[in-house]
MDTraj code that builds the backbone (N, CA, C; nanometers):
import mdtraj as md
import numpy as np

residues = "MET SER THR ILE PRO GLY TYR THR HIS GLY THR ALA ALA VAL ALA ARG SER PRO ILE THR VAL ALA ASP PHE GLY PRO MET CYS ALA ALA ALA LEU PHE GLY ASP ASP ASP VAL ALA ALA LEU ARG ARG SER LEU PRO VAL VAL SER ALA HIS ALA ASP ALA ILE LEU ASP VAL TRP TYR GLY PHE VAL GLY SER SER PRO ALA LEU VAL ALA THR PHE ALA PRO SER GLY GLY ALA PRO ASP SER ALA TYR LEU THR ALA VAL ARG ARG ARG PHE ARG GLN TRP ILE LEU ASP THR ALA GLY ALA ASN TYR ASP GLN PRO TRP LEU ASP TYR GLN HIS GLU ILE GLY LEU ARG HIS HIS ARG ILE LYS LYS ASN ALA THR ASP ALA ALA HIS ALA ALA ALA ILE VAL PRO PHE ARG TYR LEU ALA PRO LEU VAL VAL PRO VAL THR THR THR LEU LYS PRO PHE LEU ALA ARG GLY GLY HIS ASP ALA ALA VAL VAL ASP GLN MET HIS ALA ALA TRP VAL LYS SER CYS LEU LEU GLN ILE THR LEU TRP SER HIS PRO TYR VAL ILE ALA GLY ASP PHE".split()
xyz = np.array([
    [-1.2112, -0.7629, 1.0043],
    [-1.0935, -0.8340, 0.9556],
    [-1.0812, -0.8145, 0.8045],
    [-0.9609, -0.7979, 0.7576],
    [-0.9353, -0.7810, 0.6163],
    [-0.9683, -0.9082, 0.5404],
    [-1.0002, -0.8928, 0.4149],
    [-1.0248, -1.0090, 0.3301],
    [-0.9090, -1.0335, 0.2350],
    [-0.7944, -0.9762, 0.2619],
    [-0.6783, -0.9998, 0.1780],
    [-0.6390, -1.1463, 0.1896],
    [-0.6238, -1.2167, 0.0756],
    [-0.5773, -1.3552, 0.0839],
    [-0.4442, -1.3615, 0.1574],
    [-0.4363, -1.4443, 0.2570],
    [-0.3143, -1.4580, 0.3342],
    [-0.3051, -1.3673, 0.4544],
    [-0.3922, -1.2702, 0.4657],
    [-0.3908, -1.1786, 0.5806],
    [-0.4903, -1.2353, 0.6803],
    [-0.4375, -1.3187, 0.7676],
    [-0.5247, -1.3968, 0.8538],
    [-0.5071, -1.3660, 1.0011],
    [-0.4646, -1.2485, 1.0313],
    [-0.4523, -1.2027, 1.1696],
    [-0.3762, -1.2991, 1.2596],
    [-0.2473, -1.3077, 1.2350],
    [-0.1606, -1.3745, 1.3305],
    [-0.1286, -1.5193, 1.3035],
    [-0.1745, -1.5773, 1.1939],
    [-0.1361, -1.7149, 1.1644],
    [-0.0059, -1.7143, 1.0869],
    [0.0403, -1.8321, 1.0521],
    [0.1666, -1.8448, 0.9802],
    [0.1578, -1.7997, 0.8351],
    [0.0406, -1.7550, 0.7886],
    [0.0237, -1.7170, 0.6490],
    [0.1083, -1.5965, 0.6094],
    [0.1416, -1.5092, 0.7037],
    [0.2250, -1.3935, 0.6739],
    [0.3415, -1.3902, 0.7727],
    [0.4476, -1.3224, 0.7297],
    [0.5648, -1.3085, 0.8157],
    [0.5336, -1.2158, 0.9327],
    [0.5948, -1.2406, 1.0439],
    [0.5805, -1.1540, 1.1612],
    [0.6665, -1.0292, 1.1395],
    [0.6064, -0.9140, 1.1571],
    [0.6808, -0.7903, 1.1409],
    [0.7791, -0.7712, 1.2557],
    [0.8976, -0.7223, 1.2247],
    [0.9894, -0.6860, 1.3317],
    [0.9472, -0.5562, 1.4008],
    [0.8479, -0.4872, 1.3435],
    [0.7964, -0.3625, 1.4001],
    [0.6726, -0.3952, 1.4817],
    [0.6715, -0.3519, 1.6059],
    [0.5573, -0.3751, 1.6935],
    [0.4677, -0.2513, 1.6955],
    [0.3521, -0.2670, 1.7545],
    [0.2629, -0.1525, 1.7718],
    [0.3344, -0.0429, 1.8508],
    [0.4126, -0.0829, 1.9510],
    [0.4882, 0.0154, 2.0295],
    [0.5924, 0.0874, 1.9441],
    [0.6545, 0.0172, 1.8485],
    [0.7502, 0.0808, 1.7566],
    [0.6809, 0.1756, 1.6607],
    [0.5588, 0.1383, 1.6211],
    [0.4871, 0.2159, 1.5206],
    [0.4428, 0.3516, 1.5745],
    [0.4141, 0.3594, 1.7023],
    [0.3720, 0.4861, 1.7633],
    [0.4685, 0.6001, 1.7383],
    [0.5987, 0.5839, 1.7676],
    [0.6934, 0.6923, 1.7396],
    [0.7081, 0.7232, 1.5906],
    [0.6887, 0.6210, 1.5050],
    [0.6906, 0.6471, 1.3611],
    [0.5758, 0.7403, 1.3240],
    [0.4578, 0.7119, 1.3801],
    [0.3414, 0.7983, 1.3548],
    [0.3685, 0.9393, 1.4042],
    [0.4267, 0.9510, 1.5214],
    [0.4573, 1.0835, 1.5766],
    [0.5549, 1.1583, 1.4854],
    [0.6534, 1.0875, 1.4302],
    [0.7503, 1.1514, 1.3402],
    [0.6835, 1.2034, 1.2136],
    [0.5751, 1.1369, 1.1720],
    [0.5015, 1.1793, 1.0517],
    [0.3876, 1.2755, 1.0847],
    [0.3774, 1.3160, 1.2114],
    [0.2668, 1.4012, 1.2575],
    [0.1312, 1.3368, 1.2282],
    [0.1279, 1.2043, 1.2395],
    [0.0073, 1.1260, 1.2126],
    [-0.0589, 1.0946, 1.3463],
    [-0.1794, 1.1471, 1.3668],
    [-0.2468, 1.1293, 1.4953],
    [-0.3916, 1.0873, 1.4810],
    [-0.4644, 1.1016, 1.5906],
    [-0.6044, 1.0588, 1.5948],
    [-0.6909, 1.1304, 1.4916],
    [-0.6618, 1.2573, 1.4647],
    [-0.7378, 1.3293, 1.3624],
    [-0.7177, 1.2670, 1.2239],
    [-0.5966, 1.2184, 1.1997],
    [-0.5679, 1.1535, 1.0713],
    [-0.6401, 1.0194, 1.0616],
    [-0.6415, 0.9442, 1.1720],
    [-0.7144, 0.8174, 1.1734],
    [-0.8618, 0.8436, 1.1431],
    [-0.9190, 0.9456, 1.2075],
    [-1.0596, 0.9800, 1.1830],
    [-1.0813, 1.0219, 1.0379],
    [-0.9880, 1.0969, 0.9811],
    [-1.0010, 1.1415, 0.8421],
    [-0.9933, 1.0239, 0.7456],
    [-0.9038, 0.9301, 0.7728],
    [-0.8965, 0.8105, 0.6885],
    [-1.0277, 0.7340, 0.6934],
    [-1.0786, 0.7147, 0.8132],
    [-1.2047, 0.6405, 0.8274],
    [-1.3209, 0.7145, 0.7612],
    [-1.3160, 0.8475, 0.7628],
    [-1.4179, 0.9267, 0.6949],
    [-1.4093, 0.9052, 0.5430],
    [-1.2893, 0.8739, 0.4946],
    [-1.2706, 0.8523, 0.3507],
    [-1.3183, 0.7143, 0.3043],
    [-1.3410, 0.6229, 0.3967],
    [-1.3734, 0.4848, 0.3591],
    [-1.4941, 0.4732, 0.2663],
    [-1.6085, 0.5366, 0.2971],
    [-1.7215, 0.5231, 0.2036],
    [-1.6907, 0.5784, 0.0643],
    [-1.6117, 0.6833, 0.0590],
    [-1.5786, 0.7447, -0.0695],
    [-1.4885, 0.6519, -0.1504],
    [-1.3791, 0.6046, -0.0898],
    [-1.2870, 0.5193, -0.1656],
    [-1.3489, 0.3828, -0.1948],
    [-1.4365, 0.3357, -0.1085],
    [-1.5066, 0.2098, -0.1355],
    [-1.5923, 0.2221, -0.2607],
    [-1.6616, 0.3336, -0.2726],
    [-1.7506, 0.3549, -0.3867],
    [-1.6747, 0.3722, -0.5179],
    [-1.5489, 0.4149, -0.5094],
    [-1.4724, 0.4468, -0.6298],
    [-1.3448, 0.3631, -0.6437],
    [-1.3329, 0.2549, -0.5692],
    [-1.2080, 0.1780, -0.5667],
    [-1.1658, 0.1307, -0.7052],
    [-1.2587, 0.0801, -0.7831],
    [-1.2200, 0.0301, -0.9154],
    [-1.1734, 0.1434, -1.0074],
    [-1.2381, 0.2576, -1.0000],
    [-1.1957, 0.3722, -1.0810],
    [-1.0589, 0.4234, -1.0347],
    [-1.0367, 0.4238, -0.9040],
    [-0.9056, 0.4633, -0.8505],
    [-0.7984, 0.3693, -0.9047],
    [-0.8267, 0.2399, -0.9001],
    [-0.7301, 0.1419, -0.9505],
    [-0.7064, 0.1586, -1.1000],
    [-0.8090, 0.1927, -1.1746],
    [-0.7902, 0.2174, -1.3178],
    [-0.6894, 0.3300, -1.3393],
    [-0.7019, 0.4363, -1.2600],
    [-0.6073, 0.5480, -1.2723],
    [-0.4671, 0.5026, -1.2334],
    [-0.4557, 0.4333, -1.1208],
    [-0.3237, 0.3893, -1.0749],
    [-0.2605, 0.2903, -1.1715],
    [-0.3386, 0.1953, -1.2197],
    [-0.2848, 0.0986, -1.3161],
    [-0.2490, 0.1681, -1.4475],
    [-0.3254, 0.2695, -1.4847],
    [-0.2898, 0.3470, -1.6033],
    [-0.1558, 0.4154, -1.5866],
    [-0.1314, 0.4685, -1.4669],
    [-0.0029, 0.5329, -1.4402],
    [0.1105, 0.4313, -1.4482],
    [0.0940, 0.3175, -1.3801],
    [0.1981, 0.2134, -1.3824],
    [0.2196, 0.1657, -1.5259],
    [0.1093, 0.1433, -1.5985],
    [0.1190, 0.0938, -1.7355],
    [0.1859, 0.1913, -1.8305],
    [0.1850, 0.3199, -1.7967],
    [0.2478, 0.4209, -1.8825],
    [0.3972, 0.4358, -1.8540],
    [0.4464, 0.3668, -1.7518],
    [0.5874, 0.3762, -1.7148],
    [0.6577, 0.2442, -1.7438],
    [0.7420, 0.2397, -1.8452],
    [0.8109, 0.1139, -1.8758],
    [0.8876, 0.0553, -1.7559],
    [0.9463, 0.1418, -1.6749],
    [1.0218, 0.0931, -1.5589],
    [0.9305, 0.0248, -1.4578],
    [0.8090, 0.0790, -1.4381],
    [0.7174, 0.0207, -1.3410],
    [0.6485, -0.1039, -1.3959],
    [0.6066, -0.0984, -1.5206],
    [0.5383, -0.2149, -1.5776],
    [0.6346, -0.3337, -1.5874],
    [0.7641, -0.3056, -1.5988],
    [0.8632, -0.4130, -1.6057],
    [0.8653, -0.4992, -1.4794],
    [0.8193, -0.4445, -1.3681],
    [0.8181, -0.5237, -1.2443],
    [0.7118, -0.6330, -1.2478],
    [0.6198, -0.6262, -1.3444],
    [0.5165, -0.7280, -1.3620],
    [0.5493, -0.8245, -1.4757],
    [0.6719, -0.8176, -1.5285],
    [0.7086, -0.8974, -1.6449],
    [0.8447, -0.9634, -1.6241],
    [0.8657, -1.0772, -1.6921],
    [1.0015, -1.1324, -1.6931],
    [1.0902, -1.0416, -1.7782],
    [1.2176, -1.0502, -1.7621],
    [1.3107, -0.9648, -1.8344],
    [1.2819, -0.9688, -1.9841],
    [1.2504, -0.8516, -2.0388],
    [1.2255, -0.8405, -2.1816],
    [1.0929, -0.8962, -2.2287],
    [1.0089, -0.9439, -2.1385],
    [0.8829, -1.0048, -2.1785],
    [0.7631, -0.9171, -2.1522],
    [0.6481, -0.9737, -2.1804],
    [0.5214, -0.9042, -2.1571],
    [0.4793, -0.9233, -2.0117],
    [0.4029, -0.8282, -1.9572],
    [0.3553, -0.8432, -1.8192],
    [0.2739, -0.9714, -1.8015],
    [0.2878, -1.0319, -1.6852],
    [0.2134, -1.1516, -1.6477],
    [0.0713, -1.1082, -1.6121],
    [-0.0249, -1.1332, -1.6995],
    [-0.1602, -1.0812, -1.6801],
    [-0.2281, -1.1415, -1.5574],
    [-0.2038, -1.2678, -1.5284],
    [-0.2634, -1.3280, -1.4085],
    [-0.2085, -1.2605, -1.2832],
    [-0.0813, -1.2276, -1.2849],
    [-0.0176, -1.1584, -1.1735],
    [-0.0774, -1.0185, -1.1561],
    [-0.0934, -0.9461, -1.2670],
    [-0.1546, -0.8128, -1.2609],
    [-0.2948, -0.8192, -1.2004],
    [-0.3705, -0.9191, -1.2368],
    [-0.5064, -0.9352, -1.1853],
    [-0.5047, -0.9662, -1.0358],
    [-0.4176, -1.0560, -0.9938],
    [-0.4087, -1.0922, -0.8518],
    [-0.3642, -0.9731, -0.7675],
    [-0.2665, -0.8987, -0.8170],
    [-0.2186, -0.7814, -0.7439],
    [-0.3282, -0.6756, -0.7361],
    [-0.4043, -0.6607, -0.8420],
    [-0.5134, -0.5621, -0.8411],
    [-0.6150, -0.5938, -0.7309],
    [-0.6493, -0.7219, -0.7126],
    [-0.7426, -0.7588, -0.6050],
    [-0.6863, -0.7191, -0.4692],
    [-0.5582, -0.7448, -0.4475],
    [-0.4967, -0.7081, -0.3192],
    [-0.4834, -0.5571, -0.3061],
    [-0.4562, -0.4895, -0.4155],
    [-0.4421, -0.3446, -0.4143],
    [-0.5766, -0.2802, -0.3780],
    [-0.6847, -0.3365, -0.4299],
    [-0.8188, -0.2873, -0.3953],
    [-0.8416, -0.3020, -0.2453],
    [-0.8061, -0.4153, -0.1903],
    [-0.8226, -0.4377, -0.0473],
    [-0.7316, -0.3452, 0.0327],
    [-0.6129, -0.3169, -0.0213],
    [-0.5210, -0.2247, 0.0460],
    [-0.5857, -0.0872, 0.0591],
    [-0.6567, -0.0428, -0.0432],
    [-0.7277, 0.0857, -0.0358],
    [-0.8240, 0.0838, 0.0835],
    [-0.9031, -0.0220, 0.0926],
    [-1.0015, -0.0329, 0.2007],
    [-0.9343, -0.0440, 0.3369],
    [-0.8265, -0.1205, 0.3445],
    [-0.7540, -0.1344, 0.4715],
    [-0.6907, -0.0023, 0.5140],
    [-0.6379, 0.0726, 0.4168],
    [-0.5785, 0.2025, 0.4494],
    [-0.6853, 0.2960, 0.5049],
    [-0.7991, 0.3000, 0.4400],
    [-0.9073, 0.3864, 0.4874],
    [-0.9659, 0.3368, 0.6194],
    [-0.9603, 0.2070, 0.6442],
    [-1.0105, 0.1521, 0.7705],
    [-0.9250, 0.1884, 0.8897],
    [-0.7961, 0.2134, 0.8666],
    [-0.7035, 0.2651, 0.9678],
    [-0.7070, 0.1857, 1.0984],
    [-0.6869, 0.0553, 1.0902],
    [-0.6778, -0.0301, 1.2090],
    [-0.5328, -0.0754, 1.2244],
    [-0.4634, -0.0130, 1.3174],
    [-0.3193, -0.0343, 1.3293],
    [-0.2855, -0.1313, 1.4414],
    [-0.3166, -0.2575, 1.4206],
    [-0.2837, -0.3604, 1.5181],
    [-0.1638, -0.4408, 1.4681],
    [-0.1201, -0.5379, 1.5468],
    [-0.0040, -0.6163, 1.5067],
    [-0.0289, -0.6972, 1.3794],
    [-0.1463, -0.7567, 1.3603],
    [-0.1687, -0.8257, 1.2326],
    [-0.1584, -0.7319, 1.1119],
    [-0.2033, -0.6075, 1.1270],
    [-0.1880, -0.5123, 1.0177],
    [-0.0401, -0.4846, 0.9927],
    [0.0370, -0.4650, 1.0995],
    [0.1813, -0.4440, 1.0836],
    [0.2467, -0.5656, 1.0193],
    [0.2038, -0.6848, 1.0602],
    [0.2578, -0.8069, 1.0001],
    [0.2315, -0.8081, 0.8499],
    [0.1100, -0.7693, 0.8112],
    [0.0790, -0.7711, 0.6684],
    [0.1563, -0.6636, 0.5924],
    [0.1820, -0.5495, 0.6544],
    [0.2656, -0.4480, 0.5885],
    [0.4050, -0.5036, 0.5635],
    [0.4562, -0.5779, 0.6600],
    [0.5874, -0.6410, 0.6411],
    [0.5811, -0.7418, 0.5266],
    [0.4724, -0.8162, 0.5230],
    [0.4533, -0.9136, 0.4142],
    [0.4504, -0.8428, 0.2788],
    [0.3840, -0.7294, 0.2707],
    [0.3813, -0.6535, 0.1457],
    [0.5235, -0.6149, 0.1056],
    [0.6032, -0.5690, 0.2022],
    [0.7428, -0.5361, 0.1727],
    [0.8199, -0.6562, 0.1211],
    [0.8003, -0.7709, 0.1847],
    [0.8684, -0.8926, 0.1400],
    [0.8262, -0.9293, -0.0022],
    [0.6994, -0.9062, -0.0347],
    [0.6485, -0.9403, -0.1675],
    [0.6947, -0.8429, -0.2759],
    [0.7474, -0.7274, -0.2368],
    [0.8091, -0.6359, -0.3324],
    [0.9586, -0.6676, -0.3480],
    [1.0160, -0.7272, -0.2483],
    [1.1584, -0.7603, -0.2440],
    [1.1810, -0.9003, -0.3006],
    [1.3034, -0.9281, -0.3393],
    [1.3333, -1.0608, -0.3963],
    [1.3072, -1.1748, -0.2974],
    [1.2933, -1.1453, -0.1684],
    [1.2676, -1.2505, -0.0701],
    [1.1393, -1.3268, -0.1033],
    [1.0327, -1.2549, -0.1425],
    [0.9049, -1.3207, -0.1721],
    [0.8396, -1.2740, -0.3012],
    [0.9064, -1.1873, -0.3770],
    [0.8467, -1.1381, -0.5015],
    [0.8097, -1.2565, -0.5891],
    [0.6911, -1.2573, -0.6393],
    [0.6368, -1.3589, -0.7298],
    [0.5901, -1.4865, -0.6615],
    [0.6299, -1.5117, -0.5375],
    [0.5989, -1.6396, -0.4728],
    [0.4496, -1.6580, -0.4462],
    [0.3817, -1.5546, -0.4016],
    [0.2399, -1.5665, -0.3654],
    [0.1553, -1.6110, -0.4838],
    [0.1865, -1.5611, -0.6030],
    [0.1059, -1.5874, -0.7211],
    [0.1756, -1.6789, -0.8216],
    [0.2902, -1.7350, -0.7852],
    [0.3704, -1.8145, -0.8790],
    [0.3864, -1.7370, -1.0106],
    [0.4142, -1.6089, -0.9961],
    [0.4220, -1.5194, -1.1118],
    [0.5537, -1.5355, -1.1853],
    [0.5494, -1.4975, -1.3115],
    [0.6683, -1.4938, -1.3963],
    [0.6943, -1.3465, -1.4253],
    [0.7706, -1.2850, -1.3358],
    [0.7937, -1.1410, -1.3448],
    [0.9305, -1.1085, -1.2862],
    [0.9649, -0.9808, -1.2925],
    [1.0925, -0.9352, -1.2364],
    [1.1069, -0.9835, -1.0927],
    [1.2299, -1.0080, -1.0514],
    [1.2574, -1.0667, -0.9200],
    [1.2439, -0.9680, -0.8048],
    [1.2342, -0.8391, -0.8348],
    [1.2281, -0.7374, -0.7293],
    [1.1647, -0.6093, -0.7851],
    [1.0955, -0.5373, -0.6990],
    [1.0571, -0.4002, -0.7312],
    [1.1724, -0.3152, -0.6783],
    [1.2484, -0.2495, -0.7643],
    [1.3630, -0.1729, -0.7159],
    [1.3212, -0.0711, -0.6097],
    [1.4023, -0.0624, -0.5072],
    [1.3743, 0.0269, -0.3950],
    [1.3506, 0.1699, -0.4402],
    [1.4207, 0.2126, -0.5432],
    [1.4126, 0.3519, -0.5886],
    [1.2725, 0.3941, -0.6312],
    [1.1807, 0.2979, -0.6510],
    [1.0446, 0.3325, -0.6915],
    [0.9453, 0.3340, -0.5763],
    [0.9802, 0.2803, -0.4604],
    [0.8824, 0.2705, -0.3522],
    [0.8341, 0.4076, -0.3033],
    [0.9223, 0.4866, -0.2483],
    [0.8801, 0.6155, -0.1915],
    [0.8248, 0.7118, -0.2963],
    [0.8840, 0.7224, -0.4142],
    [0.8288, 0.8165, -0.5117],
    [0.6839, 0.7869, -0.5515],
    [0.6412, 0.6626, -0.5410],
    [0.5045, 0.6295, -0.5806],
    [0.3991, 0.6876, -0.4869],
    [0.4414, 0.7357, -0.3702],
    [0.3462, 0.8032, -0.2815],
    [0.2845, 0.9236, -0.3536],
    [0.3616, 0.9915, -0.4354],
    [0.3127, 1.1126, -0.5021],
    [0.2006, 1.0822, -0.6016],
    [0.2210, 0.9954, -0.7010],
    [0.1094, 0.9718, -0.7934],
    [-0.0111, 0.9047, -0.7268],
    [0.0131, 0.8168, -0.6313],
    [-0.0988, 0.7503, -0.5641],
    [-0.1848, 0.8518, -0.4894],
    [-0.1228, 0.9379, -0.4128],
    [-0.2014, 1.0316, -0.3315],
    [-0.2516, 1.1513, -0.4110],
    [-0.1760, 1.1945, -0.5100],
    [-0.2199, 1.3075, -0.5919],
    [-0.3434, 1.2708, -0.6735],
    [-0.3407, 1.1531, -0.7335],
    [-0.4553, 1.1117, -0.8149],
    [-0.5734, 1.0686, -0.7296],
    [-0.5514, 1.0433, -0.6027],
    [-0.6607, 1.0057, -0.5130],
    [-0.7461, 1.1264, -0.4730],
    [-0.6846, 1.2430, -0.4627],
    [-0.7563, 1.3598, -0.4098],
    [-0.8850, 1.3915, -0.4860],
    [-0.8881, 1.3885, -0.6198],
    [-1.0154, 1.4159, -0.6885],
    [-1.1254, 1.3144, -0.6520],
    [-1.0876, 1.1918, -0.6238],
    [-1.1873, 1.0932, -0.5814],
    [-1.2402, 1.1265, -0.4418],
    [-1.1511, 1.1708, -0.3534],
    [-1.1949, 1.2088, -0.2190],
    [-1.2958, 1.3232, -0.2252],
    [-1.2810, 1.4101, -0.3242],
    [-1.3716, 1.5240, -0.3391],
    [-1.5121, 1.4823, -0.3832],
    [-1.5267, 1.3589, -0.4286],
    [-1.6572, 1.3112, -0.4749],
    [-1.7511, 1.2723, -0.3604],
    [-1.7033, 1.2789, -0.2377],
    [-1.7838, 1.2361, -0.1247],
    [-1.8807, 1.3397, -0.0716],
    [-1.8814, 1.4587, -0.1307],
    [-1.9737, 1.5619, -0.0871],
    [-1.9268, 1.6411, 0.0333],
    [-1.8009, 1.6209, 0.0738],
    [-1.7459, 1.6954, 0.1874],
    [-1.6937, 1.8309, 0.1408],
    [-1.6869, 1.9252, 0.2339],
    [-1.6314, 2.0555, 0.1965],
    [-1.4805, 2.0427, 0.1751],
    [-1.4222, 2.1456, 0.1156],
    [-1.2813, 2.1414, 0.0757],
    [-1.1881, 2.1161, 0.1935],
    [-1.2195, 2.1701, 0.3105],
    [-1.1331, 2.1505, 0.4281],
    [-1.1303, 2.0043, 0.4695],
    [-1.2431, 1.9371, 0.4639],
    [-1.2489, 1.7948, 0.4999],
    [-1.1746, 1.7117, 0.3959],
    [-1.1920, 1.7439, 0.2700],
    [-1.1180, 1.6742, 0.1640],
    [-0.9677, 1.6913, 0.1857],
    [-0.9248, 1.8116, 0.2196],
    [-0.7823, 1.8353, 0.2470],
    [-0.7348, 1.7518, 0.3658],
    [-0.8166, 1.7405, 0.4696],
    [-0.7788, 1.6584, 0.5859],
    [-0.7666, 1.5115, 0.5469],
    [-0.8627, 1.4613, 0.4698],
    [-0.8561, 1.3216, 0.4257],
    [-0.7328, 1.2992, 0.3392],
    [-0.7082, 1.3925, 0.2486],
    [-0.5926, 1.3781, 0.1607],
    [-0.4616, 1.3794, 0.2400],
    [-0.4486, 1.4720, 0.3337],
    [-0.3280, 1.4788, 0.4161],
    [-0.3090, 1.3487, 0.4942],
    [-0.4171, 1.2919, 0.5452],
    [-0.4080, 1.1654, 0.6190],
    [-0.3628, 1.0521, 0.5277],
    [-0.4123, 1.0503, 0.4047],
    [-0.3694, 0.9482, 0.3086],
    [-0.2202, 0.9631, 0.2772],
    [-0.1734, 1.0855, 0.2590],
    [-0.0310, 1.1071, 0.2306],
    [0.0531, 1.0523, 0.3458],
    [0.0171, 1.0882, 0.4683],
    [0.0932, 1.0408, 0.5847],
    [0.0872, 0.8902, 0.5967],
    [-0.0315, 0.8325, 0.5804],
    [-0.0463, 0.6876, 0.5917],
    [0.0354, 0.6154, 0.4853],
    [0.0297, 0.6653, 0.3623],
    [0.1073, 0.6021, 0.2551],
    [0.2567, 0.6099, 0.2834],
    [0.3019, 0.7241, 0.3331],
    [0.4436, 0.7376, 0.3670],
    [0.4833, 0.6392, 0.4775],
    [0.3989, 0.6261, 0.5785],
    [0.4272, 0.5303, 0.6853],
    [0.4289, 0.3865, 0.6321],
    [0.3336, 0.3551, 0.5455],
    [0.3284, 0.2187, 0.4925],
    [0.4484, 0.1887, 0.4038],
    [0.4867, 0.2835, 0.3193],
    [0.6053, 0.2639, 0.2347],
    [0.7288, 0.2439, 0.3221],
    [0.7353, 0.3169, 0.4318],
    [0.8477, 0.2987, 0.5241],
    [0.8481, 0.1575, 0.5794],
    [0.7319, 0.1077, 0.6196],
    [0.7235, -0.0302, 0.6685],
    [0.7615, -0.1297, 0.5589],
    [0.7169, -0.1060, 0.4375],
    [0.7480, -0.1965, 0.3270],
    [0.8973, -0.1966, 0.2953],
    [0.9665, -0.0913, 0.3346],
    [1.1092, -0.0781, 0.3034],
    [1.1984, -0.1669, 0.3890],
    [1.1455, -0.2207, 0.4971],
    [1.2278, -0.2975, 0.5910],
    [1.3153, -0.4027, 0.5244],
    [1.2640, -0.4854, 0.4320],
    [1.3498, -0.5875, 0.3733],
    [1.4657, -0.5314, 0.2903],
    [1.4555, -0.4073, 0.2492],
    [1.5581, -0.3459, 0.1670],
    [1.6731, -0.2857, 0.2492],
    [1.6521, -0.2727, 0.3804],
    [1.7478, -0.2027, 0.4660],
    [1.8437, -0.3021, 0.5298],
    [1.9694, -0.2632, 0.5400],
    [2.0710, -0.3484, 0.6026],
    [2.0270, -0.3821, 0.7450],
    [2.0425, -0.5079, 0.7819],
    [2.0032, -0.5541, 0.9148],
    [2.0602, -0.4617, 1.0213],
    [1.9727, -0.4190, 1.1122],
    [2.0125, -0.3327, 1.2224],
    [2.0019, -0.1841, 1.1918],
    [1.9769, -0.1476, 1.0655],
    [1.9734, -0.0071, 1.0290],
    [1.8331, 0.0509, 1.0167],
    [1.7300, -0.0324, 1.0251],
    [1.5938, 0.0179, 1.0077],
    [1.5556, 0.1066, 1.1231],
])
top = md.Topology()
chain = top.add_chain()
for i, resn in enumerate(residues, 1):
    res = top.add_residue(resn, chain, resSeq=i)
    for name in ("N", "CA", "C"):
        top.add_atom(name, md.element.get_by_symbol(name[0]), res)
traj = md.Trajectory(xyz[None], top)
């Protein structure tokens, strides 16, 4: 079970996803995401676990270097909410572990929906009582797959696996991130169009 605060496997702590496990299967097929990818993600778990804080340093450095992205952690024209940044970092670390764990059950889907709600004005800032922008603009969700997965690959190479295995793990991370971003996008899509 995940240790993400609020991710309690089916209680009222998170919103119920409109996407079921049965819905997720065809999404995986569309992304060419299969059992080999699940195995590759799980193979990456010891590597990303050992380097999670360093990975987050790189990712936070990227976000911090982009005024548009760092603005999502700040009130209009203000400085980033440091308590919010810290709380999000803890959840982001757990997200790394959950992604590598590759357990695609309904509670996981529910939490992906919750993550989407927390990026959208529906729940942005509510979990942490943060003082920050009211929404992460949709235009930044999908593009962030590139820096997240590109900067992850050198860390995957630290696990002592040969280049082909590193490529498999990296490809699985790209597909998984794309699928997760798609799930997070649900609150941004007009009702009935997802």
